[in-house]
Every structure is written in structure tokens, then in C-alpha cells.
N, C-alpha and C positions, 0 to 999 in steps of 0.2 A: 801615573804616579798616585799614590793615595795620600791623602792629608788626613791626620788623626788629630782630634781634640778631646782631651779628658776634663771631666768634671766630677763633681760630688765629694771631693776632699773637704776637710775641715778639722775642727777641734772637737774631740768627743772623750769622755771619760772611760776609764778602763772598764772593760765589760760591755761596752756599747757597741753600736753597728754603724756601719757606712755602706753605701752602694756607689761605687764608682762607675762612671759611664764614659764610654769611648766612642765618639761618633767619628764615621768615616765620610770623606767626600772624594770625588775625583775617579773613583774605581768602586766596583761593586766588591764587597768583602767576601763574596762566596769563593773568589780566587786567591784568598789569602789565609794562611795560617796566623793565629793571633796569640798574643800573650800580654801578661802584666808583669812588669818588673818594679822594682823599688831601689832606691838609694838613700841611705842615711848619711849624715854628715860624717866625713872622715871614712867612710866604708865604701867597698866596691859595689857596684850595680849587681843585685841578685834577682834570680827568677822567684816570682810569686806563684804564677799559674800559667800554663798554656793550653791551647785548644786546637784541634785540627780544623780543617776547612769547614766541616759541616757541624761541629761541635759535638761529634760523637764520641771523641776521646779527650780526656783532659789529664793534666799532670799538675801536681801541686809540690812545692817544697814541703819537706816533712813537717816543718813547724806549723805549717798552714793548713794541713789536712784536716778536715773536719771543721775547720772554722771558716774557710773562704771557699766561694763557689764562683767559677769563671762560667759565664754563658755567653751565647752570641744569638742575634737575631739578625740574619742576613738580609731578610726582606727590609728591615729597617737600617741596615748598614752600621750596626751597633753591637758593641761587646760590653759586658757587664762584669763587675767583680763585687760580690756581695761578701762583706766582711763582718763577721760576728765575733763577740767575744774578744774584742781587740784588747791588746796589751800595749803598754808603754814601748816595749821593744818593736812595736809595729810603725813607730813613728818614722816617716821617710816621705820622700817625694816619689810618688807612684806614676810609672810611665805605662802608656799602651805602646804596643809595637805590632807591626804587620810584616809578614814575609810571604811573597808571591809562591803559590803552591798550587798543585793540581791532583794530588794524591790524597782521597779521603783516608782517614784512620792513620794518619802518619803525624807525629809530634815533633816539633822543634823545641827543645828544652833550654837551649842556651841563648842568652841575649846576643852573642856574635852572629846567630843565624838570622837576626831580624834586619831589614833593610830600612823600614821607615818608623819612625817615632813621633810621638806627640811631645808636647812641651812639659807635660807632667803636672800633677796636682798633689798639693801638700795634704798629708794626713798626720795629725798630731794626736796622740792619745796620752791624756793626763793620767796620773797615778791617784 
């Protein structure tokens, strides 16, 4: 079982940047597809970005394309989400999630596909 801990959230002005970090323990991340998801108050959890087990493929929600970048360092058991040009509508709790996988270049795009979740980190973007 993999344990995930997110960090890097905070309060930032619109147009600013944050880098979220997801550190894993218990298992090596090389056997897991990874994703970042977010949930704003009163809204359903939504996909932010996902990546395959080797970081060769990535997928972004349309509104995040070009602003956010997901990456991973399997040697460090860490996944990152670089967020640039943040907007007030990006305000949410951001979650890191993992799903056991063995096939490179295969993406899991929906939150229901993921088995392991971190506790989340709050991102607040002021206007």
C-alpha cells in the first residue's frame, strides 16, 4: 500500500505560481499511475492532470492546459504539479492520487480509477 502526502499549497495572488509536491512512501511509485485532482467547496472532485507510470504521457483538464504541468521523479518517489498563471477559480483542495499499474504510456483520467489518496493541500488564489 502506498501512502501519499501533499505539500506546497497556500495563498497566492491571481497570476502567481505554486508548485505542489506529492511524496510517496510504502511502495515505489514506478508501479503507479499518478494524478492530481481538486475539489472546491460545493463542487465535485475533478481531474487536474494525470500521468502514466513513467511520466511519458500526461493529460490535463482543458482549462489547465498550458498553465499546469505534472511531472514525476520515480527515483525520489515524488510527483509534482507546477501551476502558473493561477486564477481565483483554481481555488480548491488539491489531492494527489495513485493507482497500481504496469503498462507504460497508459493514462487513467478519472478519479474513480485511483485507489490511494493523500489528505490534500489547500490552494487559495485571491483576485
